[in-house]
C-alpha positions as CSV (number, residue, x, y, z in Angstrom):
1,M,-19.8,-5.7,-24.4
2,E,-18.6,-6.7,-21.0
3,N,-20.9,-8.5,-18.3
4,N,-19.3,-7.4,-15.2
5,G,-19.2,-10.2,-13.4
6,V,-22.9,-11.0,-14.5
7,S,-24.0,-14.2,-16.8
8,G,-27.1,-15.6,-18.6
9,D,-30.6,-15.2,-17.7
10,D,-30.5,-16.4,-14.1
11,R,-27.6,-13.3,-13.4
12,T,-25.8,-15.0,-11.4
13,I,-22.1,-13.7,-10.0
14,T,-19.1,-15.0,-11.4
15,N,-15.9,-13.2,-11.1
16,E,-16.2,-12.4,-7.5
17,D,-17.6,-15.2,-6.9
18,D,-14.4,-17.4,-7.5
19,H,-13.1,-15.7,-4.9
20,L,-15.4,-16.2,-1.7
21,T,-15.6,-18.1,1.1
22,P,-18.5,-21.2,1.7
23,I,-20.1,-18.6,4.3
24,Q,-20.0,-15.5,1.9
25,R,-21.6,-17.3,-0.8
26,C,-24.4,-18.3,1.2
27,L,-24.9,-15.0,2.5
28,L,-24.7,-13.4,-0.7
29,D,-27.8,-16.4,-2.2
30,R,-29.8,-14.3,0.4
31,L,-29.6,-11.0,-1.2
32,S,-31.3,-9.6,-3.7
33,I,-29.8,-9.7,-7.8
34,S,-29.3,-6.1,-7.6
35,G,-27.0,-6.2,-4.5
36,K,-25.3,-9.2,-5.5
37,S,-22.4,-8.1,-7.3
38,D,-21.8,-5.3,-5.3
39,W,-21.9,-7.1,-2.5
40,A,-19.8,-9.9,-3.9
41,R,-16.9,-7.3,-4.8
42,L,-17.1,-6.4,-1.4
43,L,-16.0,-9.1,-0.3
44,S,-13.7,-10.3,-2.5
45,A,-11.8,-6.8,-1.7
46,V,-11.3,-7.6,2.0
47,N,-10.5,-11.1,1.4
48,A,-7.9,-10.2,-0.5
49,D,-7.0,-7.3,2.4
50,V,-6.9,-10.6,4.6
51,N,-4.7,-13.1,2.3
52,R,-2.1,-9.0,1.9
53,G,-2.0,-8.8,5.7
54,V,-3.8,-5.7,6.0
55,V,-6.4,-6.3,8.2
56,A,-3.6,-7.9,10.9
57,S,-0.9,-5.0,10.3
58,I,-4.2,-2.9,11.3
59,H,-4.8,-4.3,14.2
60,Q,-1.6,-4.6,15.8
61,T,-1.2,-0.4,15.3
62,R,-4.7,-0.5,17.0
63,Q,-3.4,-3.1,20.3
64,R,-0.6,-0.8,20.0
65,Y,-2.0,2.6,20.6
66,W,-4.5,1.3,23.2
67,R,-1.7,-0.8,25.4
68,H,-0.1,3.2,24.9
69,W,-3.6,4.3,25.6
70,Q,-3.9,2.4,28.9
71,E,-0.1,3.6,30.3
72,F,-1.0,6.8,29.8
73,L,-4.6,6.7,31.8
74,P,-3.6,6.9,35.8
75,L,-3.5,4.0,37.5
76,G,-7.4,2.2,38.2
77,F,-9.3,5.0,35.4
78,N,-11.5,2.8,32.9
79,P,-9.8,3.0,29.8
80,Y,-13.3,3.1,28.5
81,L,-13.7,6.4,30.2
82,Q,-17.3,5.3,31.3
83,D,-16.7,7.1,35.4
84,L,-16.3,10.3,33.8
85,A,-18.1,13.2,32.8
86,P,-18.5,14.2,29.3
87,A,-16.3,17.0,29.7
88,E,-14.4,15.5,31.3
89,R,-13.6,12.9,28.6
90,I,-12.4,15.2,26.9
91,F,-9.9,16.5,28.4
92,A,-8.4,13.2,29.1
93,R,-8.7,12.5,25.6
94,Q,-6.8,16.1,24.7
95,G,-4.2,15.6,26.8
96,F,-3.5,12.0,25.6
97,C,-3.3,13.6,21.6
């Protein structure tokens, strides 16, 4: 029977823990046993995405669209639309789309 990354009586993480940073391991040490395995898998997946460059490419895409948004707005407009009424915010977003 497979142990799904949990071994022994102390139920320590084995498989997922191999790919975690020291800070991530420290955070996992603070979790209850029941949540450790799920969090270890999640953090391992995040690390894999970072290593494959997924995070960097998403960041570049977001920067590109943010630049387009700022160029779309009339000069002097706050890009966060904080100075506009809710209905005006919707109108501005619809125009951009």
